[in-house]
PAGUGU-44925 format. One record per residue (C-alpha): x, y, z; residue in three letters. Coordinates in pm, whole numbers, plus 32768, in hexadecimal, padded with zeros to 4 digits. Example, Ala and Ser with C-alpha at 12.3 -4.5 7.8 and 13.67 -1.06 7.14 Angstrom:
<pts>
84CE;7E3E;830C;ALA
8557;7F96;82CA;SER
</pts>
This chain:
<pts>
82FD;8A84;7CD9;MET
8357;891C;7D32;GLU
8236;8827;7D46;THR
8234;873D;7E73;ALA
825F;85CD;7E20;ARG
813F;84E0;7E63;LEU
821E;83AC;7E67;SER
831F;8429;7F63;LYS
82B2;834B;8088;VAL
8285;8203;7FC5;PRO
83CC;8248;7F10;GLU
8483;8250;805F;LEU
83EC;8105;80D0;PHE
8428;805F;7F7E;LEU
8595;80CB;7F88;LEU
85C0;803C;80E7;LEU
8528;7EEF;807B;CYS
85F4;7ED5;7F3A;GLY
84BE;7EFA;7E61;LEU
84FE;8049;7DB7;TRP
850E;7FF6;7C41;PRO
85A7;8138;7BBE;PHE
8711;81A0;7BA5;LYS
878A;823B;7CEA;ILE
88E8;82AA;7C8E;THR
89E9;8297;7B76;ASN
8ADA;81E5;7C60;ASN
8B01;8087;7BCD;ILE
8B7A;7FEA;7D13;LEU
8A55;8075;7DDA;PHE
8961;7FFF;7CCE;THR
89EF;7E9D;7CDA;LYS
89E1;7E9C;7E56;MET
8876;7F0E;7E51;TYR
881B;7E02;7D50;ASN
88BB;7CFE;7E33;PHE
87FB;7D8D;7F5C;TYR
86B6;7D70;7E95;THR
86F5;7BFF;7E47;LYS
8758;7BBC;7FB0;TYR
8614;7C58;802C;GLN
853C;7B86;7F43;LEU
85F1;7A47;7FA8;ILE
85C8;7A9D;8119;SER
8450;7AD7;80EA;TYR
8422;797F;804F;VAL
8503;78DC;8157;SER
843D;796E;8279;VAL
82F2;78FB;81E0;ILE
8372;7797;81B0;LEU
8409;7791;830E;ASN
82C5;7802;83B1;LEU
81F7;770E;82E1;LEU
82D1;75E2;8337;LEU
82D0;763A;84A7;ASN
8155;766D;84A1;LEU
8126;7511;840B;VAL
8214;7483;8511;TYR
814C;7530;8626;THR
8005;74A0;85A0;LEU
8097;7341;8586;VAL
8118;7351;86ED;LYS
7FC4;73D5;875B;ARG
8052;74EC;882E;ASN
7F7D;75CA;890D;GLN
7E65;7680;884F;PRO
7EEF;77D8;88A9;GLU
803A;778D;87FC;ARG
7F90;76F8;86C9;ILE
7EA8;7825;869F;ILE
7FC7;7918;86DB;SER
80A1;7864;85DA;SER
7F85;785B;84DD;LEU
7F3D;79CD;850F;ASN
80AA;7A2B;84E4;MET
80CE;7950;83AE;PHE
7FA1;79F6;8309;ILE
802A;7B54;834D;ILE
818D;7B07;82D8;VAL
810F;7A40;81AC;PHE
8034;7B63;8141;GLU
814B;7C66;8164;ILE
8250;7B93;80B0;CYS
8169;7B1E;7F9B;LEU
80F8;7C84;7F59;LYS
8263;7CE8;7F2C;VAL
82A2;7BC8;7E3A;VAL
8165;7C19;7D71;ILE
81C8;7D89;7D68;PHE
8314;7D2A;7CCF;GLN
8282;7C35;7BD4;LEU
816D;7D26;7B6A;GLN
825D;7E51;7B68;LYS
8173;7F25;7C3B;VAL
8285;8018;7CB2;PRO
82CC;806E;7B44;LEU
817C;8120;7B3E;MET
821D;823B;7C01;PHE
82B5;82AC;7AB7;SER
8156;831B;7A55;GLU
8145;83F5;7B8C;ILE
8299;848E;7B3B;SER
8223;84EB;79DC;LYS
80E4;8585;7A61;TYR
81A1;864E;7B66;GLU
828C;86D0;7A59;ALA
815A;874F;799C;ALA
80D2;87DE;7AE1;MET
8210;88AA;7B11;ARG
81DC;8945;79BA;ALA
806C;8992;79FD;SER
7FF6;8AF6;7A3B;ASN
7EAC;8A87;7AD7;ASP
7ECD;8AFA;7C41;ALA
7D8D;8A47;7CAD;GLN
7E04;88F8;7C29;VAL
7F62;8921;7CB9;ARG
7ED6;897E;7E0F;LYS
7DEF;8852;7E11;TYR
7F09;8767;7DAD;TYR
7FE2;87ED;7ECB;GLU
7EC6;87A5;7FBD;GLN
7EA6;8640;7F3C;GLU
801D;860A;7F65;VAL
8002;866E;80D3;GLN
7ECF;8592;80FE;TYR
7F84;8468;8064;CYS
80AA;8498;814F;ARG
7FCA;84AD;8281;ARG
7F10;836D;8221;VAL
8054;82B0;81E1;ASN
80F4;832B;8324;ILE
7FBB;82C9;83E8;PHE
7FC0;8170;8344;GLN
8130;814A;83A0;PHE
80F9;81B5;850B;LEU
7FDA;80BF;853A;VAL
80B7;7FA9;84AD;THR
81DB;801C;8586;PHE
810E;800B;86C7;PHE
808A;7EB2;8667;ALA
81EE;7E32;862B;CYS
8273;7EE1;8763;SER
8162;7E4F;8840;GLY
81A8;7CF6;87B5;PHE
8320;7D19;87F4;ALA
82F6;7DBB;894B;HIS
823C;7C94;89E3;ILE
8342;7B98;8970;SER
8467;7C6F;89E3;ILE
83CA;7CA5;8B3B;MET
83A0;7B2D;8B5C;ARG
8514;7AFE;8B1F;VAL
856E;7C12;8C17;VAL
848B;7B7E;8D23;ALA
8507;7A18;8CEF;SER
8616;799C;8DD7;GLU
8648;7864;8D07;ASP
8638;785D;8B8A;MET
85C7;76F1;8B92;SER
845C;7760;8B71;GLU
84AB;77C0;8A07;PHE
84FF;7657;89B4;LYS
8395;7618;8954;ASN
831C;7780;894A;THR
8368;785F;881D;PRO
83FC;79BB;8837;PHE
8328;7AA7;8763;MET
8317;79E3;861B;HIS
82F6;786A;862E;ASP
8429;782B;8556;LEU
84F8;76EF;853A;TRP
8666;7712;85A0;TYR
8782;761B;8558;PRO
87EB;7631;86C7;PHE
874E;7621;881F;LYS
8689;7761;8846;ARG
86AE;7781;89C0;GLU
882C;7773;89AE;LYS
8853;7882;88A6;HIS
874D;7985;8904;MET
881D;7AB4;8896;PRO
8824;7A27;8732;TRP
86B3;79CD;8741;VAL
8659;7B2C;87B7;MET
8730;7BCC;86A8;THR
8692;7AFF;8591;VAL
8531;7B3A;8616;ALA
855E;7CB4;8636;ILE
85F9;7CC5;84DA;LEU
84CD;7C06;844C;CYS
83DF;7CED;8507;ASP
848F;7E24;847E;THR
849B;7D96;831F;GLN
8327;7D48;832E;GLY
82DC;7EA8;83A9;LEU
838C;7F51;8285;PHE
8319;7E56;817E;CYS
81AF;7E83;81E4;ASN
81DE;7FFD;81E4;ALA
8276;7FE9;8086;ALA
815C;7F1B;7FEE;SER
8043;7FD6;809F;GLN
80CB;8133;805A;SER
80FC;80D8;7EEC;THR
7F92;8067;7EC6;LEU
7F0D;8192;7F86;ILE
7FE2;8287;7EBF;CYS
7F75;81FB;7D6D;LEU
7E06;8201;7DD5;MET
7E1F;8366;7E56;ILE
7ED0;83CA;7D14;TYR
7DB1;833D;7C43;ALA
7CAF;83EB;7D1C;ARG
7D71;8532;7D15;THR
7D88;8533;7B9B;ARG
7C13;84F1;7B84;LEU
7BC4;861B;7C62;ILE
7CB5;86F8;7BA0;ILE
7C0B;8686;7A5F;LEU
7ABE;86ED;7AF7;GLN
7B4C;8845;7B4D;ILE
7BCA;8873;79EB;ARG
7A85;87F7;794D;LEU
79B8;88F5;7A10;LYS
7A85;8A12;797F;LYS
7AE5;8986;7829;PHE
7A70;8AC8;7781;ASP
7B5C;8B94;785B;LYS
7C7A;8AA2;780E;ILE
7C2E;8AC9;769A;ALA
7C4C;8C43;76B7;GLN
7D8D;8C41;7786;GLU
7E4D;8B25;76DF;GLN
7DBB;8AF1;7583;TYR
7D57;8C52;7515;HIS
7BE4;8C01;7536;GLY
7BF6;8AB2;747F;ASN
7AFD;89ED;7554;ALA
7B12;88B8;7477;GLU
7C85;8893;74B8;ARG
7C57;88C2;7630;ALA
7B43;87BC;763F;ILE
7C09;86C0;7572;LYS
7D29;86E5;7666;GLU
7C3F;86A1;778A;LEU
7BB0;856F;76D6;ILE
7D12;84EB;769E;ASN
7D60;8523;780E;GLU
7C25;8468;7871;HIS
7C77;833F;7790;GLN
7DDF;833C;780C;ASP
7D61;832F;7972;LEU
7C78;820D;7921;ILE
7DA2;814D;7893;LYS
7E6C;8196;79CE;PHE
7D5C;810F;7AB6;VAL
7D2E;7FDD;79D6;GLN
7EA4;7F9B;79EE;LEU
7E9E;7FD1;7B67;LEU
7D7B;7EDE;7B81;ASN
7E2A;7DD6;7AAE;ASP
7F6D;7DEC;7B74;ARG
7EDA;7DFB;7CD3;THR
7D95;7D32;7CC3;LYS
7E3C;7BFA;7D53;TYR
7EE3;7CCA;7E63;VAL
7D95;7D63;7EC8;LEU
7CE8;7C10;7EC1;LEU
7DFE;7B81;7F98;LEU
7DE5;7CB0;807E;GLU
7C73;7C87;80C7;PHE
7C6F;7B0A;80E3;ILE
7DA3;7AE1;81C0;LEU
7D57;7C11;8296;ASN
7BFA;7B88;82D6;SER
7C92;7A3C;8344;LEU
7D8D;7AFA;8418;CYS
7C7D;7BC0;84C9;VAL
7BC3;7A7B;8512;ALA
7CF6;79C9;859E;SER
7D61;7B06;8656;GLY
7C0C;7B1F;86FE;THR
7C24;79B3;876A;LEU
7D83;79F2;87EC;GLN
7D02;7B21;88AE;PHE
7C01;7A43;895C;LEU
7D00;7938;89B7;ILE
7E13;7A1F;8A3C;ILE
7DE1;7A76;8BAA;ASP
7EF1;7B7E;8BE2;THR
7EAE;7CF7;8BB9;PRO
7FF0;7D29;8AF1;ALA
7F99;7C0A;8A08;GLY
7E3C;7C8F;89CD;ARG
7EC1;7DED;898A;LEU
7FB6;7D62;8889;SER
7EA2;7C98;87DF;THR
7DBD;7DC8;87DE;PHE
7ECE;7E9D;8737;CYS
7F01;7D8D;8633;LEU
7D8E;7D73;85E4;ASN
7D6D;7EEE;85DD;PHE
7E8B;7F02;84E0;TYR
7DDD;7E04;83FF;ILE
7C8D;7EB8;8411;VAL
7D33;8007;83C3;VAL
7DE6;7F6B;829B;GLN
7CA2;7EE0;8209;ILE
7BE7;8026;8248;PHE
7CEB;8107;81A1;ILE
7CFF;8033;8065;LEU
7B84;800A;804E;SER
7B4B;817E;8082;TRP
7C38;81EB;7F6F;HIS
7BC5;80DF;7E7C;ALA
7A62;815F;7EAC;ASN
7ADC;82C7;7E82;GLU
7B54;8273;7D22;ILE
79F5;81FD;7CCD;THR
7950;832E;7D67;GLU
7A34;8428;7CBA;GLN
7A19;836B;7B71;GLY
78A1;83A0;7B7E;LEU
78DE;8509;7BE4;GLY
796B;8551;7A89;VAL
780A;8549;79FA;ALA
7793;8641;7B03;ALA
78B2;872B;7AA9;SER
784A;8726;793C;ILE
76E7;877F;79A0;ALA
776F;88A3;7A6F;ALA
783A;892C;7949;SER
77C9;8A0C;7829;ASN
77B5;88E8;7735;TRP
7655;8950;76C7;HIS
76E1;8A94;763A;LYS
77BD;89D3;7545;GLN
7768;8923;7400;ASN
7855;8812;738D;TYR
7918;8836;74D2;GLU
77E1;87EB;759E;GLY
77BD;86A1;74E6;GLY
7921;8645;7544;LEU
78D2;867F;76B3;LEU
77A0;859F;7698;ILE
7892;8495;7616;HIS
7958;84B8;775A;VAL
7811;84A3;781D;HIS
77C1;8351;777D;HIS
7920;82D2;77C6;GLU
78E2;82F8;793C;THR
7813;81B7;7931;GLU
7940;80FF;78A8;TYR
7A15;81AC;79AC;TRP
7933;813A;7AC7;GLN
795D;7FCB;7A6D;ILE
7ADA;7FE4;7A6F;ASN
7AF5;80B2;7BAA;SER
7A07;7FCC;7C63;THR
7ADA;7E9E;7C12;THR
7C04;7F5A;7C97;THR
</pts>
């Protein structure tokens, strides 16, 4: 029976953004083209950030209307966060951690434990639903943002109003914006689409890795509760061997979460700080804007940010909760009926304190 893949959704987004680190095909030409596409994407991320920053400074120096300044600041924070997360992901090699999931799923396919396999399948479906929901919220935020700007162009008889008014992103162009609106619209929509998929790639990767850690913790709890049964079925009644395997799995999982923490701590810090600033500027923008469409777009944008913070916070906390749940699973097992083996389980019980510190920092 084939085990469903936990990383299927983030893998798709990472491929689209040129961030998938593993070999896709044996075709040399395709591999070279994809490597070029990856470099192009990274260069474009940095270019957009610099362009928005320079134009924001220019807007502040000229002392433009407050609505434009706040809108430009809000957009810069969002784009800066998305692009910087992608760069950090590449530097810290976060996508490479999916190899750990692949190894675990290979072991899952060889497992005869129906309870564990069924639970893992449920978690795969849960992970997909969370990632799809995250993507849809982001999609509606981007669509609402684009819709307002496009309707302004459609309703305008003269494009001269865009001489001093930005279309979507407040980017600098080496030509007069109002005379080349088709090009301006194309660039803006491409940037919007790129931001949509890049954000989906980084968020789905973080969510998937967190859910994977939580899932393994719960599976460990399931196995700990019935370690004596596992010993009978897999190790001919050798409880010591079964318990040592569970201890090794527990220590391996601690190392995985430590690695996840080390590689993503700056991303998470950036996420919470910049998203908090974005909510503040978005709320101010909501108060200044006086059109229903503009307020709806700002609301969708703020809702997307709040959802993003909530999902990451929830799953980070879940790792802590399930890490502490390991001790409860030991208490619910038949450890007291063992001798030397019971002492080994107490060792795992003490390690949960160490686990709690690491999972909390994650």
